[in-house]
PyMOL CGO cylinders between C-alpha atoms (Angstrom):
from pymol import cmd
from pymol.cgo import CYLINDER

trace = [
    CYLINDER, 222.84, 178.92, 11.23, 218.99, 178.38, 11.89, 0.3, 1, 1, 1, 1, 1, 1,
    CYLINDER, 218.99, 178.38, 11.89, 219.80, 180.44, 15.69, 0.3, 1, 1, 1, 1, 1, 1,
    CYLINDER, 219.80, 180.44, 15.69, 221.78, 183.31, 13.32, 0.3, 1, 1, 1, 1, 1, 1,
    CYLINDER, 221.78, 183.31, 13.32, 218.36, 183.17, 11.05, 0.3, 1, 1, 1, 1, 1, 1,
    CYLINDER, 218.36, 183.17, 11.05, 215.97, 183.43, 14.44, 0.3, 1, 1, 1, 1, 1, 1,
    CYLINDER, 215.97, 183.43, 14.44, 218.17, 186.50, 15.53, 0.3, 1, 1, 1, 1, 1, 1,
    CYLINDER, 218.17, 186.50, 15.53, 217.79, 188.05, 12.14, 0.3, 1, 1, 1, 1, 1, 1,
    CYLINDER, 217.79, 188.05, 12.14, 214.31, 187.18, 11.61, 0.3, 1, 1, 1, 1, 1, 1,
    CYLINDER, 214.31, 187.18, 11.61, 213.48, 188.22, 14.96, 0.3, 1, 1, 1, 1, 1, 1,
    CYLINDER, 213.48, 188.22, 14.96, 215.44, 191.99, 15.18, 0.3, 1, 1, 1, 1, 1, 1,
    CYLINDER, 215.44, 191.99, 15.18, 213.88, 192.45, 11.36, 0.3, 1, 1, 1, 1, 1, 1,
    CYLINDER, 213.88, 192.45, 11.36, 210.36, 192.06, 13.04, 0.3, 1, 1, 1, 1, 1, 1,
    CYLINDER, 210.36, 192.06, 13.04, 211.31, 193.55, 15.75, 0.3, 1, 1, 1, 1, 1, 1,
    CYLINDER, 211.31, 193.55, 15.75, 212.79, 196.65, 14.36, 0.3, 1, 1, 1, 1, 1, 1,
    CYLINDER, 212.79, 196.65, 14.36, 209.27, 197.13, 12.00, 0.3, 1, 1, 1, 1, 1, 1,
    CYLINDER, 209.27, 197.13, 12.00, 206.91, 197.20, 15.21, 0.3, 1, 1, 1, 1, 1, 1,
    CYLINDER, 206.91, 197.20, 15.21, 209.53, 199.93, 16.99, 0.3, 1, 1, 1, 1, 1, 1,
    CYLINDER, 209.53, 199.93, 16.99, 209.25, 202.33, 14.46, 0.3, 1, 1, 1, 1, 1, 1,
    CYLINDER, 209.25, 202.33, 14.46, 205.86, 201.63, 13.73, 0.3, 1, 1, 1, 1, 1, 1,
    CYLINDER, 205.86, 201.63, 13.73, 206.35, 200.65, 10.12, 0.3, 1, 1, 1, 1, 1, 1,
    CYLINDER, 206.35, 200.65, 10.12, 204.26, 197.28, 11.37, 0.3, 1, 1, 1, 1, 1, 1,
    CYLINDER, 204.26, 197.28, 11.37, 201.41, 197.19, 13.59, 0.3, 1, 1, 1, 1, 1, 1,
    CYLINDER, 201.41, 197.19, 13.59, 200.34, 193.92, 15.10, 0.3, 1, 1, 1, 1, 1, 1,
    CYLINDER, 200.34, 193.92, 15.10, 196.72, 193.64, 16.33, 0.3, 1, 1, 1, 1, 1, 1,
    CYLINDER, 196.72, 193.64, 16.33, 195.94, 194.41, 19.86, 0.3, 1, 1, 1, 1, 1, 1,
    CYLINDER, 195.94, 194.41, 19.86, 195.45, 192.12, 22.53, 0.3, 1, 1, 1, 1, 1, 1,
    CYLINDER, 195.45, 192.12, 22.53, 192.10, 190.24, 22.96, 0.3, 1, 1, 1, 1, 1, 1,
    CYLINDER, 192.10, 190.24, 22.96, 192.96, 190.98, 26.87, 0.3, 1, 1, 1, 1, 1, 1,
    CYLINDER, 192.96, 190.98, 26.87, 195.34, 193.39, 27.71, 0.3, 1, 1, 1, 1, 1, 1,
    CYLINDER, 195.34, 193.39, 27.71, 195.59, 192.67, 31.69, 0.3, 1, 1, 1, 1, 1, 1,
    CYLINDER, 195.59, 192.67, 31.69, 196.55, 189.46, 31.16, 0.3, 1, 1, 1, 1, 1, 1,
    CYLINDER, 196.55, 189.46, 31.16, 199.81, 188.21, 32.15, 0.3, 1, 1, 1, 1, 1, 1,
    CYLINDER, 199.81, 188.21, 32.15, 201.15, 187.15, 28.79, 0.3, 1, 1, 1, 1, 1, 1,
    CYLINDER, 201.15, 187.15, 28.79, 200.14, 190.93, 27.17, 0.3, 1, 1, 1, 1, 1, 1,
    CYLINDER, 200.14, 190.93, 27.17, 201.33, 192.83, 30.39, 0.3, 1, 1, 1, 1, 1, 1,
    CYLINDER, 201.33, 192.83, 30.39, 204.61, 191.40, 29.65, 0.3, 1, 1, 1, 1, 1, 1,
    CYLINDER, 204.61, 191.40, 29.65, 204.63, 191.83, 25.51, 0.3, 1, 1, 1, 1, 1, 1,
    CYLINDER, 204.63, 191.83, 25.51, 203.53, 195.36, 25.89, 0.3, 1, 1, 1, 1, 1, 1,
    CYLINDER, 203.53, 195.36, 25.89, 206.41, 196.14, 29.05, 0.3, 1, 1, 1, 1, 1, 1,
    CYLINDER, 206.41, 196.14, 29.05, 209.23, 194.02, 27.02, 0.3, 1, 1, 1, 1, 1, 1,
    CYLINDER, 209.23, 194.02, 27.02, 207.73, 197.00, 23.80, 0.3, 1, 1, 1, 1, 1, 1,
    CYLINDER, 207.73, 197.00, 23.80, 207.53, 199.38, 25.81, 0.3, 1, 1, 1, 1, 1, 1,
    CYLINDER, 207.53, 199.38, 25.81, 211.25, 199.88, 27.38, 0.3, 1, 1, 1, 1, 1, 1,
    CYLINDER, 211.25, 199.88, 27.38, 212.77, 198.72, 23.97, 0.3, 1, 1, 1, 1, 1, 1,
    CYLINDER, 212.77, 198.72, 23.97, 210.85, 201.97, 22.35, 0.3, 1, 1, 1, 1, 1, 1,
    CYLINDER, 210.85, 201.97, 22.35, 212.29, 204.23, 25.12, 0.3, 1, 1, 1, 1, 1, 1,
    CYLINDER, 212.29, 204.23, 25.12, 215.67, 202.68, 24.54, 0.3, 1, 1, 1, 1, 1, 1,
    CYLINDER, 215.67, 202.68, 24.54, 215.36, 203.62, 20.82, 0.3, 1, 1, 1, 1, 1, 1,
    CYLINDER, 215.36, 203.62, 20.82, 213.24, 207.00, 21.82, 0.3, 1, 1, 1, 1, 1, 1,
    CYLINDER, 213.24, 207.00, 21.82, 217.04, 207.57, 23.55, 0.3, 1, 1, 1, 1, 1, 1,
    CYLINDER, 217.04, 207.57, 23.55, 218.44, 208.47, 20.19, 0.3, 1, 1, 1, 1, 1, 1,
    CYLINDER, 218.44, 208.47, 20.19, 219.08, 211.88, 18.49, 0.3, 1, 1, 1, 1, 1, 1,
    CYLINDER, 219.08, 211.88, 18.49, 220.48, 210.81, 14.97, 0.3, 1, 1, 1, 1, 1, 1,
    CYLINDER, 220.48, 210.81, 14.97, 220.15, 207.57, 12.77, 0.3, 1, 1, 1, 1, 1, 1,
    CYLINDER, 220.15, 207.57, 12.77, 223.83, 206.65, 12.94, 0.3, 1, 1, 1, 1, 1, 1,
    CYLINDER, 223.83, 206.65, 12.94, 223.01, 206.94, 16.70, 0.3, 1, 1, 1, 1, 1, 1,
    CYLINDER, 223.01, 206.94, 16.70, 220.16, 204.82, 16.66, 0.3, 1, 1, 1, 1, 1, 1,
    CYLINDER, 220.16, 204.82, 16.66, 221.64, 202.53, 14.61, 0.3, 1, 1, 1, 1, 1, 1,
    CYLINDER, 221.64, 202.53, 14.61, 224.04, 201.74, 17.08, 0.3, 1, 1, 1, 1, 1, 1,
    CYLINDER, 224.04, 201.74, 17.08, 222.38, 202.73, 19.56, 0.3, 1, 1, 1, 1, 1, 1,
    CYLINDER, 222.38, 202.73, 19.56, 219.77, 199.07, 17.92, 0.3, 1, 1, 1, 1, 1, 1,
    CYLINDER, 219.77, 199.07, 17.92, 222.95, 197.12, 17.89, 0.3, 1, 1, 1, 1, 1, 1,
    CYLINDER, 222.95, 197.12, 17.89, 223.68, 197.16, 21.53, 0.3, 1, 1, 1, 1, 1, 1,
    CYLINDER, 223.68, 197.16, 21.53, 220.94, 197.38, 23.77, 0.3, 1, 1, 1, 1, 1, 1,
    CYLINDER, 220.94, 197.38, 23.77, 217.60, 196.67, 20.89, 0.3, 1, 1, 1, 1, 1, 1,
    CYLINDER, 217.60, 196.67, 20.89, 219.34, 193.92, 19.26, 0.3, 1, 1, 1, 1, 1, 1,
    CYLINDER, 219.34, 193.92, 19.26, 220.32, 191.29, 21.88, 0.3, 1, 1, 1, 1, 1, 1,
    CYLINDER, 220.32, 191.29, 21.88, 216.86, 191.52, 23.19, 0.3, 1, 1, 1, 1, 1, 1,
    CYLINDER, 216.86, 191.52, 23.19, 214.68, 191.40, 19.83, 0.3, 1, 1, 1, 1, 1, 1,
    CYLINDER, 214.68, 191.40, 19.83, 214.18, 187.62, 20.03, 0.3, 1, 1, 1, 1, 1, 1,
    CYLINDER, 214.18, 187.62, 20.03, 212.74, 187.33, 23.27, 0.3, 1, 1, 1, 1, 1, 1,
    CYLINDER, 212.74, 187.33, 23.27, 210.62, 190.40, 22.20, 0.3, 1, 1, 1, 1, 1, 1,
    CYLINDER, 210.62, 190.40, 22.20, 209.31, 188.25, 19.15, 0.3, 1, 1, 1, 1, 1, 1,
    CYLINDER, 209.31, 188.25, 19.15, 208.62, 185.07, 21.42, 0.3, 1, 1, 1, 1, 1, 1,
    CYLINDER, 208.62, 185.07, 21.42, 206.88, 187.01, 24.14, 0.3, 1, 1, 1, 1, 1, 1,
    CYLINDER, 206.88, 187.01, 24.14, 204.18, 188.26, 21.45, 0.3, 1, 1, 1, 1, 1, 1,
    CYLINDER, 204.18, 188.26, 21.45, 203.96, 184.69, 19.37, 0.3, 1, 1, 1, 1, 1, 1,
    CYLINDER, 203.96, 184.69, 19.37, 203.55, 183.14, 23.27, 0.3, 1, 1, 1, 1, 1, 1,
    CYLINDER, 203.55, 183.14, 23.27, 200.68, 185.65, 23.77, 0.3, 1, 1, 1, 1, 1, 1,
    CYLINDER, 200.68, 185.65, 23.77, 199.30, 185.04, 20.42, 0.3, 1, 1, 1, 1, 1, 1,
    CYLINDER, 199.30, 185.04, 20.42, 199.11, 181.59, 20.82, 0.3, 1, 1, 1, 1, 1, 1,
    CYLINDER, 199.11, 181.59, 20.82, 197.86, 181.75, 24.63, 0.3, 1, 1, 1, 1, 1, 1,
    CYLINDER, 197.86, 181.75, 24.63, 194.80, 183.47, 23.58, 0.3, 1, 1, 1, 1, 1, 1,
    CYLINDER, 194.80, 183.47, 23.58, 194.22, 181.00, 20.97, 0.3, 1, 1, 1, 1, 1, 1,
    CYLINDER, 194.22, 181.00, 20.97, 194.44, 178.55, 23.29, 0.3, 1, 1, 1, 1, 1, 1,
    CYLINDER, 194.44, 178.55, 23.29, 191.95, 180.60, 25.09, 0.3, 1, 1, 1, 1, 1, 1,
    CYLINDER, 191.95, 180.60, 25.09, 188.78, 181.16, 22.37, 0.3, 1, 1, 1, 1, 1, 1,
    CYLINDER, 188.78, 181.16, 22.37, 189.07, 177.18, 21.64, 0.3, 1, 1, 1, 1, 1, 1,
    CYLINDER, 189.07, 177.18, 21.64, 187.45, 174.52, 22.78, 0.3, 1, 1, 1, 1, 1, 1,
    CYLINDER, 187.45, 174.52, 22.78, 189.95, 171.63, 22.21, 0.3, 1, 1, 1, 1, 1, 1,
    CYLINDER, 189.95, 171.63, 22.21, 192.43, 173.18, 24.17, 0.3, 1, 1, 1, 1, 1, 1,
    CYLINDER, 192.43, 173.18, 24.17, 192.46, 172.36, 27.98, 0.3, 1, 1, 1, 1, 1, 1,
    CYLINDER, 192.46, 172.36, 27.98, 192.13, 174.88, 31.11, 0.3, 1, 1, 1, 1, 1, 1,
    CYLINDER, 192.13, 174.88, 31.11, 194.68, 173.01, 32.49, 0.3, 1, 1, 1, 1, 1, 1,
    CYLINDER, 194.68, 173.01, 32.49, 197.06, 172.48, 29.47, 0.3, 1, 1, 1, 1, 1, 1,
    CYLINDER, 197.06, 172.48, 29.47, 196.50, 176.76, 29.10, 0.3, 1, 1, 1, 1, 1, 1,
    CYLINDER, 196.50, 176.76, 29.10, 197.73, 177.55, 33.31, 0.3, 1, 1, 1, 1, 1, 1,
    CYLINDER, 197.73, 177.55, 33.31, 200.57, 174.96, 32.00, 0.3, 1, 1, 1, 1, 1, 1,
    CYLINDER, 200.57, 174.96, 32.00, 201.63, 177.13, 29.11, 0.3, 1, 1, 1, 1, 1, 1,
    CYLINDER, 201.63, 177.13, 29.11, 201.73, 180.61, 31.10, 0.3, 1, 1, 1, 1, 1, 1,
    CYLINDER, 201.73, 180.61, 31.10, 203.11, 179.15, 33.82, 0.3, 1, 1, 1, 1, 1, 1,
    CYLINDER, 203.11, 179.15, 33.82, 206.28, 178.07, 31.38, 0.3, 1, 1, 1, 1, 1, 1,
    CYLINDER, 206.28, 178.07, 31.38, 206.42, 181.47, 29.88, 0.3, 1, 1, 1, 1, 1, 1,
    CYLINDER, 206.42, 181.47, 29.88, 206.16, 183.41, 33.20, 0.3, 1, 1, 1, 1, 1, 1,
    CYLINDER, 206.16, 183.41, 33.20, 209.30, 181.33, 34.01, 0.3, 1, 1, 1, 1, 1, 1,
    CYLINDER, 209.30, 181.33, 34.01, 210.77, 181.90, 30.58, 0.3, 1, 1, 1, 1, 1, 1,
    CYLINDER, 210.77, 181.90, 30.58, 211.19, 185.52, 31.42, 0.3, 1, 1, 1, 1, 1, 1,
    CYLINDER, 211.19, 185.52, 31.42, 211.13, 185.61, 34.97, 0.3, 1, 1, 1, 1, 1, 1,
    CYLINDER, 211.13, 185.61, 34.97, 213.22, 188.46, 35.56, 0.3, 1, 1, 1, 1, 1, 1,
    CYLINDER, 213.22, 188.46, 35.56, 211.05, 190.55, 33.88, 0.3, 1, 1, 1, 1, 1, 1,
    CYLINDER, 211.05, 190.55, 33.88, 208.00, 189.19, 35.77, 0.3, 1, 1, 1, 1, 1, 1,
    CYLINDER, 208.00, 189.19, 35.77, 210.13, 189.86, 39.31, 0.3, 1, 1, 1, 1, 1, 1,
    CYLINDER, 210.13, 189.86, 39.31, 210.85, 193.00, 38.36, 0.3, 1, 1, 1, 1, 1, 1,
    CYLINDER, 210.85, 193.00, 38.36, 207.44, 194.50, 37.04, 0.3, 1, 1, 1, 1, 1, 1,
    CYLINDER, 207.44, 194.50, 37.04, 205.16, 192.39, 38.12, 0.3, 1, 1, 1, 1, 1, 1,
    CYLINDER, 205.16, 192.39, 38.12, 206.50, 191.94, 41.73, 0.3, 1, 1, 1, 1, 1, 1,
    CYLINDER, 206.50, 191.94, 41.73, 206.88, 188.00, 41.72, 0.3, 1, 1, 1, 1, 1, 1,
    CYLINDER, 206.88, 188.00, 41.72, 209.62, 186.14, 43.25, 0.3, 1, 1, 1, 1, 1, 1,
    CYLINDER, 209.62, 186.14, 43.25, 211.77, 183.17, 41.68, 0.3, 1, 1, 1, 1, 1, 1,
    CYLINDER, 211.77, 183.17, 41.68, 210.36, 180.71, 44.66, 0.3, 1, 1, 1, 1, 1, 1,
    CYLINDER, 210.36, 180.71, 44.66, 206.62, 182.17, 43.71, 0.3, 1, 1, 1, 1, 1, 1,
    CYLINDER, 206.62, 182.17, 43.71, 207.36, 181.33, 39.51, 0.3, 1, 1, 1, 1, 1, 1,
    CYLINDER, 207.36, 181.33, 39.51, 208.27, 178.16, 40.63, 0.3, 1, 1, 1, 1, 1, 1,
    CYLINDER, 208.27, 178.16, 40.63, 205.67, 177.13, 42.59, 0.3, 1, 1, 1, 1, 1, 1,
    CYLINDER, 205.67, 177.13, 42.59, 203.14, 178.55, 39.88, 0.3, 1, 1, 1, 1, 1, 1,
    CYLINDER, 203.14, 178.55, 39.88, 204.23, 176.34, 37.79, 0.3, 1, 1, 1, 1, 1, 1,
    CYLINDER, 204.23, 176.34, 37.79, 205.04, 173.42, 39.46, 0.3, 1, 1, 1, 1, 1, 1,
    CYLINDER, 205.04, 173.42, 39.46, 201.01, 173.55, 40.61, 0.3, 1, 1, 1, 1, 1, 1,
    CYLINDER, 201.01, 173.55, 40.61, 200.15, 174.18, 36.89, 0.3, 1, 1, 1, 1, 1, 1,
    CYLINDER, 200.15, 174.18, 36.89, 202.15, 170.36, 35.70, 0.3, 1, 1, 1, 1, 1, 1,
    CYLINDER, 202.15, 170.36, 35.70, 200.54, 168.97, 39.35, 0.3, 1, 1, 1, 1, 1, 1,
    CYLINDER, 200.54, 168.97, 39.35, 197.60, 169.95, 37.96, 0.3, 1, 1, 1, 1, 1, 1,
    CYLINDER, 197.60, 169.95, 37.96, 197.90, 168.33, 34.03, 0.3, 1, 1, 1, 1, 1, 1,
    CYLINDER, 197.90, 168.33, 34.03, 199.69, 165.44, 35.12, 0.3, 1, 1, 1, 1, 1, 1,
    CYLINDER, 199.69, 165.44, 35.12, 196.49, 163.40, 36.12, 0.3, 1, 1, 1, 1, 1, 1,
    CYLINDER, 196.49, 163.40, 36.12, 195.38, 164.36, 32.78, 0.3, 1, 1, 1, 1, 1, 1,
    CYLINDER, 195.38, 164.36, 32.78, 197.92, 163.81, 30.53, 0.3, 1, 1, 1, 1, 1, 1,
    CYLINDER, 197.92, 163.81, 30.53, 197.28, 159.35, 29.30, 0.3, 1, 1, 1, 1, 1, 1,
    CYLINDER, 197.28, 159.35, 29.30, 193.62, 161.04, 28.26, 0.3, 1, 1, 1, 1, 1, 1,
    CYLINDER, 193.62, 161.04, 28.26, 195.33, 163.75, 26.96, 0.3, 1, 1, 1, 1, 1, 1,
    CYLINDER, 195.33, 163.75, 26.96, 198.06, 161.64, 24.44, 0.3, 1, 1, 1, 1, 1, 1,
    CYLINDER, 198.06, 161.64, 24.44, 194.72, 159.35, 24.09, 0.3, 1, 1, 1, 1, 1, 1,
    CYLINDER, 194.72, 159.35, 24.09, 192.58, 161.82, 22.23, 0.3, 1, 1, 1, 1, 1, 1,
    CYLINDER, 192.58, 161.82, 22.23, 195.63, 162.85, 20.05, 0.3, 1, 1, 1, 1, 1, 1,
    CYLINDER, 195.63, 162.85, 20.05, 196.28, 160.12, 18.28, 0.3, 1, 1, 1, 1, 1, 1,
    CYLINDER, 196.28, 160.12, 18.28, 200.28, 160.46, 18.63, 0.3, 1, 1, 1, 1, 1, 1,
    CYLINDER, 200.28, 160.46, 18.63, 199.89, 157.73, 21.63, 0.3, 1, 1, 1, 1, 1, 1,
    CYLINDER, 199.89, 157.73, 21.63, 201.20, 155.38, 18.93, 0.3, 1, 1, 1, 1, 1, 1,
    CYLINDER, 201.20, 155.38, 18.93, 204.20, 157.57, 17.56, 0.3, 1, 1, 1, 1, 1, 1,
    CYLINDER, 204.20, 157.57, 17.56, 205.50, 158.55, 20.97, 0.3, 1, 1, 1, 1, 1, 1,
    CYLINDER, 205.50, 158.55, 20.97, 208.96, 156.31, 22.14, 0.3, 1, 1, 1, 1, 1, 1,
    CYLINDER, 208.96, 156.31, 22.14, 210.02, 157.42, 25.13, 0.3, 1, 1, 1, 1, 1, 1,
    CYLINDER, 210.02, 157.42, 25.13, 210.45, 155.20, 27.40, 0.3, 1, 1, 1, 1, 1, 1,
    CYLINDER, 210.45, 155.20, 27.40, 209.29, 157.87, 30.27, 0.3, 1, 1, 1, 1, 1, 1,
    CYLINDER, 209.29, 157.87, 30.27, 206.10, 157.44, 29.56, 0.3, 1, 1, 1, 1, 1, 1,
    CYLINDER, 206.10, 157.44, 29.56, 205.57, 154.28, 30.84, 0.3, 1, 1, 1, 1, 1, 1,
    CYLINDER, 205.57, 154.28, 30.84, 206.33, 152.88, 33.58, 0.3, 1, 1, 1, 1, 1, 1,
    CYLINDER, 206.33, 152.88, 33.58, 207.75, 149.24, 33.08, 0.3, 1, 1, 1, 1, 1, 1,
    CYLINDER, 207.75, 149.24, 33.08, 209.35, 150.83, 30.16, 0.3, 1, 1, 1, 1, 1, 1,
    CYLINDER, 209.35, 150.83, 30.16, 211.08, 152.80, 32.52, 0.3, 1, 1, 1, 1, 1, 1,
    CYLINDER, 211.08, 152.80, 32.52, 212.04, 150.37, 35.03, 0.3, 1, 1, 1, 1, 1, 1,
    CYLINDER, 212.04, 150.37, 35.03, 213.74, 148.40, 32.06, 0.3, 1, 1, 1, 1, 1, 1,
    CYLINDER, 213.74, 148.40, 32.06, 215.65, 151.60, 31.28, 0.3, 1, 1, 1, 1, 1, 1,
    CYLINDER, 215.65, 151.60, 31.28, 216.88, 151.73, 35.29, 0.3, 1, 1, 1, 1, 1, 1,
    CYLINDER, 216.88, 151.73, 35.29, 217.52, 147.98, 34.80, 0.3, 1, 1, 1, 1, 1, 1,
    CYLINDER, 217.52, 147.98, 34.80, 220.18, 148.35, 32.26, 0.3, 1, 1, 1, 1, 1, 1,
    CYLINDER, 220.18, 148.35, 32.26, 222.18, 151.27, 33.98, 0.3, 1, 1, 1, 1, 1, 1,
    CYLINDER, 222.18, 151.27, 33.98, 225.38, 150.73, 36.62, 0.3, 1, 1, 1, 1, 1, 1,
    CYLINDER, 225.38, 150.73, 36.62, 224.42, 150.71, 39.95, 0.3, 1, 1, 1, 1, 1, 1,
    CYLINDER, 224.42, 150.71, 39.95, 226.98, 152.46, 42.09, 0.3, 1, 1, 1, 1, 1, 1,
    CYLINDER, 226.98, 152.46, 42.09, 227.34, 152.32, 45.91, 0.3, 1, 1, 1, 1, 1, 1,
    CYLINDER, 227.34, 152.32, 45.91, 228.96, 154.70, 48.96, 0.3, 1, 1, 1, 1, 1, 1,
    CYLINDER, 228.96, 154.70, 48.96, 231.40, 151.54, 50.47, 0.3, 1, 1, 1, 1, 1, 1,
    CYLINDER, 231.40, 151.54, 50.47, 230.85, 153.90, 53.55, 0.3, 1, 1, 1, 1, 1, 1,
    CYLINDER, 230.85, 153.90, 53.55, 227.10, 154.90, 53.85, 0.3, 1, 1, 1, 1, 1, 1,
    CYLINDER, 227.10, 154.90, 53.85, 226.20, 151.69, 52.03, 0.3, 1, 1, 1, 1, 1, 1,
    CYLINDER, 226.20, 151.69, 52.03, 223.26, 153.53, 50.12, 0.3, 1, 1, 1, 1, 1, 1,
    CYLINDER, 223.26, 153.53, 50.12, 222.57, 152.98, 46.59, 0.3, 1, 1, 1, 1, 1, 1,
    CYLINDER, 222.57, 152.98, 46.59, 222.35, 155.40, 43.43, 0.3, 1, 1, 1, 1, 1, 1,
]
cmd.load_cgo(trace, "trace")
């Protein structure tokens, strides 16, 4: 049910934006990668909508070509807005902002490949570099948020992770003698 609500809400907002009934504020930096993505997806959907000549044809076209992309379009808007808000904040580190941007790019890699000429390998490399830059600061960031007492995953502690691994079954290959 939540997916249906999200899809319906996204389609409604996208329709309002594409028909000009609703207008969002312009991006603070129209040249940012995420703003270019948002504008590009918006332009593609508007071009598709313009191809219709009658209201009934427009409804069919919307359902076939535009509705399936509405959720990703609205997501692109939200990602760009979150990115801009984080950049304006003094409380969000540049490493977090960079990792968020790279994660957003990876979520719609096909668009970035098609329109900005990035390769899959390049996108993955950017994402890995961003996460590697963020990783050394993770413990300190978690401490600053005050959330550490609420994090229960054994992945955040080497000792706890070792305890989890010690409980796992071990398998060996008779031919190689290797243990996994």
